C-alpha positions as CSV (number, residue, x, y, z in Angstrom):
1,M,22.3,-41.9,-3.8
2,V,19.6,-41.6,-1.2
3,A,16.0,-41.0,-2.5
4,L,14.4,-38.0,-0.8
5,G,10.7,-37.5,-0.1
6,D,8.7,-34.3,-0.9
7,A,9.3,-33.0,2.7
8,D,13.1,-33.0,2.0
9,K,12.6,-30.9,-1.1
10,Q,11.5,-27.9,0.9
11,V,13.9,-25.0,1.3
12,G,13.7,-24.9,5.2
13,G,16.8,-25.5,7.3
14,A,15.3,-28.2,9.4
15,E,14.5,-30.3,6.3
16,R,18.0,-29.8,5.0
17,M,19.6,-30.8,8.3
18,A,17.4,-34.0,8.3
19,A,18.6,-34.8,4.8
20,L,22.2,-34.1,5.8
21,A,21.9,-36.5,8.7
22,R,21.0,-39.3,6.3
23,M,23.8,-38.8,3.8
24,D,27.4,-37.7,3.7
25,G,28.4,-34.3,2.4
26,L,29.2,-35.4,-1.1
27,D,25.9,-37.2,-1.5
28,F,24.1,-34.2,-0.2
29,L,25.7,-31.9,-2.8
30,R,25.0,-34.5,-5.5
31,A,21.3,-34.6,-4.5
32,M,21.2,-30.9,-5.0
33,M,22.8,-31.1,-8.4
34,A,20.3,-33.9,-9.4
35,G,17.3,-31.8,-8.3
36,D,16.5,-34.2,-5.4
37,L,17.1,-31.3,-3.0
38,P,16.5,-27.7,-4.0
39,P,19.5,-25.3,-4.3
40,P,20.0,-22.9,-1.5
41,P,18.0,-19.7,-2.0
42,I,21.2,-17.6,-2.3
43,S,22.0,-19.3,-5.6
44,H,18.8,-17.9,-7.0
45,T,19.4,-14.5,-5.6
46,L,23.0,-14.2,-6.9
47,G,22.6,-16.3,-10.1
48,F,25.1,-19.1,-9.6
49,T,24.9,-22.9,-9.6
50,L,26.7,-25.8,-8.1
51,S,27.9,-27.6,-11.2
52,H,30.3,-30.3,-10.0
53,A,31.3,-32.0,-6.8
54,E,33.7,-34.9,-6.0
55,H,35.7,-35.7,-2.9
56,G,37.7,-32.6,-1.9
57,Y,36.5,-30.5,-4.9
58,A,33.5,-28.4,-5.7
59,V,32.7,-26.1,-8.6
60,F,30.2,-23.3,-8.9
61,T,29.4,-21.4,-12.1
62,G,27.8,-18.1,-12.7
63,T,27.6,-15.1,-15.0
64,P,28.3,-11.6,-13.6
65,A,25.5,-9.3,-14.3
66,H,24.8,-5.6,-14.1
67,A,22.4,-6.4,-11.2
68,Y,25.5,-7.2,-9.1
69,Y,27.4,-3.9,-9.7
70,N,28.8,-1.7,-7.0
71,P,28.7,2.1,-7.1
72,I,32.0,2.3,-9.1
73,G,30.8,0.3,-12.1
74,S,32.1,-3.3,-11.6
75,V,30.7,-6.5,-10.0
76,H,30.6,-6.1,-6.2
77,G,33.4,-8.0,-4.4
78,G,30.7,-9.6,-2.3
79,W,29.4,-11.5,-5.3
80,I,32.9,-12.8,-6.0
81,A,33.5,-13.6,-2.4
82,T,30.2,-15.5,-2.2
83,L,31.1,-17.7,-5.1
84,L,34.5,-18.4,-3.7
85,D,33.1,-19.0,-0.2
86,S,30.6,-21.4,-1.7
87,C,33.1,-23.5,-3.7
88,M,35.7,-23.6,-0.9
89,A,33.1,-24.5,1.8
90,C,31.5,-27.1,-0.4
91,A,34.9,-28.6,-1.0
92,V,35.0,-29.1,2.7
93,Q,31.5,-30.5,2.7
94,T,32.4,-33.2,0.2
95,T,34.8,-34.7,2.9
96,L,32.2,-34.9,5.7
97,T,30.5,-38.1,6.9
98,N,26.8,-38.5,7.6
99,G,25.5,-36.0,10.1
100,R,28.6,-33.8,10.3
101,A,28.3,-30.0,9.6
102,Y,30.6,-27.1,9.1
103,T,30.6,-23.3,9.1
104,T,33.1,-20.8,7.8
105,L,35.4,-19.4,10.5
106,E,37.7,-17.3,8.3
107,L,37.6,-16.2,4.7
108,K,40.4,-14.5,2.8
109,I,39.9,-13.2,-0.8
110,N,42.4,-11.7,-3.2
111,Y,40.9,-9.8,-6.1
112,I,43.1,-9.9,-9.2
113,R,41.1,-8.5,-12.1
114,A,37.9,-6.4,-12.3
115,V,34.8,-8.4,-13.1
116,T,32.0,-6.8,-15.1
117,S,29.0,-8.0,-17.1
118,A,31.3,-8.2,-20.1
119,T,33.5,-10.8,-18.3
120,G,31.1,-13.6,-19.3
121,P,30.6,-16.9,-17.5
122,V,33.0,-17.6,-14.5
123,R,33.9,-20.8,-12.7
124,A,34.7,-20.9,-9.0
125,E,36.8,-24.0,-8.1
126,G,37.3,-25.1,-4.5
127,R,39.9,-27.7,-3.4
128,I,40.4,-29.1,0.0
129,I,43.8,-28.5,1.7
130,H,43.2,-30.2,5.0
131,A,40.2,-32.1,6.3
132,G,40.5,-32.6,10.0
133,G,38.0,-33.7,12.7
134,R,37.5,-30.1,14.0
135,T,38.8,-27.8,11.3
136,A,39.2,-28.0,7.6
137,T,40.9,-25.6,5.1
138,S,40.4,-25.2,1.4
139,E,41.4,-22.9,-1.4
140,G,39.5,-21.4,-4.3
141,R,40.1,-19.8,-7.7
142,L,37.7,-17.8,-9.8
143,I,38.5,-18.0,-13.5
144,D,36.9,-16.7,-16.6
145,A,36.1,-18.7,-19.8
146,D,39.6,-18.0,-21.1
147,G,41.2,-19.5,-18.0
148,R,42.3,-16.1,-16.6
149,L,42.5,-15.8,-12.8
150,L,40.1,-13.2,-11.5
151,A,40.3,-13.8,-7.8
152,H,41.5,-16.5,-5.3
153,G,41.1,-17.2,-1.7
154,T,41.3,-19.5,1.3
155,T,39.0,-20.5,4.0
156,T,39.0,-22.2,7.4
157,C,35.9,-24.1,8.5
158,L,34.8,-25.4,11.8
159,V,33.6,-29.0,11.5
160,F,31.1,-30.2,14.2
161,D,28.1,-32.4,15.1
162,P,25.0,-30.2,14.8
163,R,22.5,-29.9,17.6
164,P,18.9,-31.1,16.7
165,P,16.6,-28.2,15.9
166,K,14.5,-27.0,18.9
167,G,10.9,-27.7,19.0
């Protein structure tokens, strides 16, 4: 694992891109799990954590809360979609070499069961389907502590060499 300095521990995008240029996608995610890089701000906002990463596979965990409810009394589909987008995209990231980046091109989610604060902890598992030079696809499953499927989805990501930040 690459040791990162204090400047790399800042939340800013330029610092993250500099760290990503020095390590492959899997090492980058492992640095976040180890605390050498901070988690992305959205994980604080939505209360989920990257809990496991290996080549072609990434897992996020979280607990649905009343704070994420929609007007009809269940967890908003956007919270579920964000967990699935995160695990599927990070499954892609685990396959990237130093300096490569990605962005989600397409996201498809199927909601199977209602999620509420009574659901308890959930696990979003993402697995690579295809890791190409320009595009990558992966699939994800959101499951509860009893192993019940709550939602599933697929994503297509664009893989590219990022431009250096301006300025």
